[in-house]
N, C-alpha and C positions, 0 to 999 in steps of 0.2 A: 406464548410458550416460555417458560423459564430459564438464565440461562445457565449455562455448563458452567460448573467450576469445580477447583481441585482441593476447596475447603480453605484458600486463604482468605486474609480480613484485612481491610486497610489498616487495623493496627501492629501487622506484622509489614510496614512499608520502612525501610531507612531512607529517609528524605535527606542525609546528605550525601546519598550516591544516585548522580544521575540516571536518568532512562529515556532511551530515543522517542519514546513517545508524547512523553513530557517535554524534551528541549524541543521537539515539532509542535508541540502546543503552544511554547511559550515564541517560536518564531512566528507561529499565525497569529500572534497577541491574544491567546487564550490565558485562562486563569488556574488551571489545574496544575499545578506546577508547583515547585519549589526551589529554593535559591540555588541549590547545585546543578539546577534545572537552567535558572535563569542564567549562572554563571558561564555555562556553555553558549545558550542561545546569543548572549551579549558578544561572546568572542567569534562567533558565527558571524552575529553581524557584522563585525569590523569589515566585511568581503559583501558589498550591495549584492552577490548572488546569494548569499544569508537568507535573505526574504523574499528576494522573487523568485526563486527555486522552488521553495514550498508552496507559493500562490500557482504558480507554472502548472504544478504537479497536481493540484485538487481541482483546477480547469482541465487538466487531460484526464481526471477521473469520471467529471460529468460528461466529458463529450464521449467518451469510450465506454460508458453505460449508456448511454443515449444511442450511441452505436447499437451495440447490444441488443437493447431492447424495441427498437423501430427496426433497421435493417436487417440484424441479423435473427431475430424471434427468440432470444434468450429472455427467460423467465424465471430463474434462478440462478443465485450467485453466491462464490463461497470468498470471501474477502481477508487475506492472512495479512497480519499487520494493521490490523483496523486502526489502531492509534484513538485519542479522543473524540468526541462528536467536534465534526466540525461541519457545519455546511458547506458544500450539499452532502449529508451520507449518501452511500450508493441505495439505501433504500428507498429514500426521499428522490432521487431521479427515476429508479425504477419506476417503481409504484404511483409515481405520479404520470408516466407512460403507460403502465398495467398494474392498477392494484391489488392483483394474486400474485403479485410477483414475490418471491423467497430471497431470503438472503442469512447468510451465514457469516458472522464477525467473529473473528479469530484474534486473540491477544493475550498476552503475560506479563500485563501491567496490571499491578492489585488498581490503581487507581482508573485505568480501565473498566476494570470491574466492577466500580462503584456506578460508575454510567451507564452501567449497562442495560438500567432501565431505560434510558435514553435515547440507547440504540435501539433498543425493541419494540417502540413504539410503532406500532405496523397499520399501516391501512387495515380495515378489518377484515378485509377479503385475502389478503397476503399473511406472511408469516416473517418475521426474525428472530436469530436467535444469536446467543453469543457462549462460544467454545473460548475455556481458559486455558491456552495450551501455547508452546513453543511451535515456532515455524521448522525449528530442528527436529521437530516429531512430528512428522507427517502422515504416521499410522495413527494417532489419537487425534488429529486433526479429522481424517478422512473415518475414524469412526463417528463422532460424532456428527459430523457434516452428514451422517446417512440417515439420521434421524428428522431432520429438516429436510434435504434434499432428495430427489428423486433422482439416483444414479444411473437410471435407464433413459434417462432424456439429456438432452445436450446442457451443459453448465457453464458458467462464465467466471474465471477462476480468477482472482485479481492479487497482484502481487506489485503493490504500489508502494515506492520509497523504500522498500523493506530489503532486496537481494543483497543492499551494498553494507546489512548489517551483518553478513556472513563472510568471514574470512575462507581463505582458501583451504581451512583444517576443519570448517562445518564441510565443508563438500555442497557447496552451494548449488552447483548444478545439478549432483545428485538429488537434493532435497526437493528442489522445483518439479525437477524430472519425475520423481515419487508423486507427487500430487497431479502433476499432468497425466501421467500413467492411467492415473485410477478413472480417471474422466472418460464419457464415452464419444464417441463419434459425432462430430459436429460442436464439440465445445471448442470454447475458446479461452487461451492465455491474455491478459492485459497486463502490462509489466513495466514500472518507471525504474530508473536506478541513476545514481549520481555517475558522473563521469569526470576527470582529471586533465582530461587533454586539451580542456581551453586555459586551465589554470593550474599547471603541475607542480608550482610551488607551492601555493596558496593551500593545493586540494592534499601536500603532505603534511604541511602543518596542521590541518585540520584532523586529518588521519591520526597525529602524536597526540593532539589535544584530545580527540576522543578515548586513546589508548589510554593517557594520562589521566585519565579519570575511571578507567575500569571499563569501558567499553569498546566495540569492534567498529570500526570503520572501513570498506574496501572499495573504494570508486574503483569503475572499470572503463574500458576503451571501448569505444564502437562496436570494434571486433565480440572483444569478449561478451558485450551484452548482447549481439545476436546471438550467440553458441545456445544462450536461453530458450531459442525458436527453433532449433534443431528439430526437423521432422513436421514441423507446423506452417503452413502457409501464411506469410504474412499477409496482413490487409493493408491495402494502398494509405498510406506512403512508404507504408515498409517501416523500418527504422529511423526515427529520425529525433530532434530534440522535441521535448515535450509538450511546447508552447508552439508548435509547427505540425503536431498530428492533426488532420483536420480543424484548424480554428475556426472560430464563429466570433457573433458578435458579442457575446456573452463575456468574452474572455476577459480576463483583467491584465494579462501581460501580452502585450503585441506580439505577433509572428514574426517582425520583422527586430526584436531584443538579440542581442548579440547573444552569444553562446556562454559566454564568459560572466553574464550576468544571469543565465538560466542555464547550467550547465549541466541537464539531464537527458537522458533518452528513452523515448516511450516507444511501445509499439504494440500491438495486436495481433495475434497469429490464432489460427484456427487448425483444430486436431481434425483430420480427414476422418 
């Protein structure tokens, strides 16, 4: 299936303005970023958590999608805030287990749009598509997702490392809630989120740096993060640091890594 777009082209990029997806790419050692993105990434790397946290988040993605694909029987996924292709992607994990799995990727960065074709390389039995949309516009996301996913059957909604780019003015809980509300019974929410509980002063500096670069960053406490799962049944072990949610032998970040080095919460919840 062709990627869904809003008509933007790479030529319209403002390379002097950093974007969260490209900063994340730079932190993971990718090459699809610009000087402005690398400047922010270099500042974040001054804190060891700046590099360890993203790796822990990718490991969490792999384990959570594996859980949904095997133990929960989920074969269709809506990944909002996809970012640039970084192995493993959702469809790579899901379709290894079930080649017929379907995945809809959502992001609003033109560079991600350029890489949509890479994201769309699906197993022959399955299907992937890409929606060029902002998380703050859940209605547009859902409208396009329905073209690929069957909303009469359970869906795995992934909001990985995206919620902390929504501040209070963006109504983060309302945005996530509208996406979850549209999902059928038996669906799951997988979410990870930056917290400042382990390094409050460093986190404040990072938030200020993002703001100075024209980006939003809002770290949240464990209690604030848990609110995203109101009304959902948390899957064991519940809300925990991303690298401690069902760790396995493939993890790059050990489960005993201190929270100061991987300050992100993760959880999986089921909709009744």
